[in-house]
matplotlib code that plots the C-alpha trace (Angstrom):
import matplotlib.pyplot as plt

x = [5.0, 4.7, 7.7, 7.1, 9.2, 10.6, 12.3, 11.8, 8.2, 7.4, 6.7, 4.3, 4.4, 3.8, 4.0, 0.3, -2.6, -4.2, -1.4, -3.7, -1.6, -1.9, 1.1, 1.4, 3.7, 4.3, 6.1, 7.1, 7.4, 5.5, 6.8, 7.2, 11.0, 10.7, 8.4, 10.9, 13.7, 11.6, 10.9, 14.6, 15.4, 12.7, 14.2, 17.7, 16.3, 17.2, 13.7, 13.8, 16.8, 15.3, 15.0, 11.7, 9.9, 8.7, 6.9, 5.0, 2.8, -0.3, -3.6, -5.4, -4.3, -5.7, -4.3, -4.8, -3.7, -4.6, -6.0, -9.7, -9.2, -6.4, -5.5, -5.1, -3.7, -5.4, -4.5, -3.3, -6.4, -6.2, -9.3, -10.0, -11.0, -12.1, -9.9, -9.2, -8.7, -9.4, -8.1, -8.3, -7.8, -10.7, -9.3, -11.5, -14.0, -13.7, -14.5, -12.5, -13.5, -10.7, -11.4]
y = [11.6, 8.4, 6.6, 3.4, 1.3, -2.0, -3.5, -5.3, -5.3, -2.0, -3.3, -0.8, 1.7, 5.3, 8.6, 9.2, 7.0, 9.7, 10.0, 8.6, 5.5, 1.7, -0.5, -3.6, -6.4, -9.3, -12.6, -14.1, -17.7, -18.0, -21.4, -21.9, -21.7, -18.6, -16.9, -17.7, -16.3, -13.1, -12.8, -13.1, -10.3, -8.2, -8.6, -7.7, -4.6, -5.9, -6.8, -4.2, -6.0, -9.5, -10.9, -12.7, -9.7, -6.4, -3.5, -0.6, 2.3, 3.0, 4.9, 2.1, -1.3, -4.4, -7.8, -10.1, -13.7, -16.9, -18.4, -17.9, -17.7, -16.6, -16.8, -13.3, -12.1, -8.8, -7.5, -10.9, -12.8, -15.2, -15.5, -16.9, -14.2, -14.3, -12.6, -10.0, -8.2, -4.5, -2.1, 1.6, 4.2, 6.3, 9.2, 10.4, 7.5, 6.4, 9.0, 8.6, 10.2, 11.0, 12.0]
z = [-9.8, -11.9, -10.4, -8.5, -6.1, -7.4, -4.3, -1.1, 0.2, -1.5, -5.0, -6.6, -3.8, -4.9, -3.1, -3.9, -5.1, -7.2, -9.8, -12.5, -13.5, -13.2, -12.3, -14.6, -13.6, -15.9, -15.0, -18.3, -17.1, -13.8, -12.7, -9.0, -9.3, -11.5, -8.9, -6.1, -8.2, -8.8, -5.0, -4.4, -6.9, -5.2, -1.8, -3.2, -4.9, -8.4, -9.7, -12.4, -13.9, -13.8, -17.3, -16.9, -15.4, -16.8, -15.2, -16.8, -15.9, -18.0, -17.9, -19.9, -21.2, -22.9, -22.5, -25.5, -25.7, -27.6, -24.3, -23.7, -19.9, -17.7, -14.1, -12.9, -9.6, -8.4, -5.0, -3.9, -5.0, -8.0, -10.2, -13.7, -16.2, -19.8, -22.3, -23.6, -20.3, -20.2, -17.5, -17.1, -14.4, -13.4, -11.3, -8.4, -9.0, -5.4, -2.7, 0.4, 3.7, 6.1, 9.8]

ax = plt.figure().add_subplot(projection="3d")
ax.plot(x, y, z, "-o")
ax.set_aspect("equal")
plt.show()
């Protein structure tokens, strides 16, 4: 199942984590006011309709820009990365032990 949730506090939630896809979220104009507006849309369950926001699923992607470095948020941590950015999914790359 490649569907993902786009509302409330469940943004990016999936039924299973081994579906083989990455979730990509792009805020087109990430000003403070714009991010507050996006959070408001998320809480109302209308984030998918927000005009300055897009979401995609992919197995692999490359982000190219004219900037040499970008601030990137990954799992809540913001870091500066050199472009282009390359992402890919590696199914079964992380073994998980469950009691």
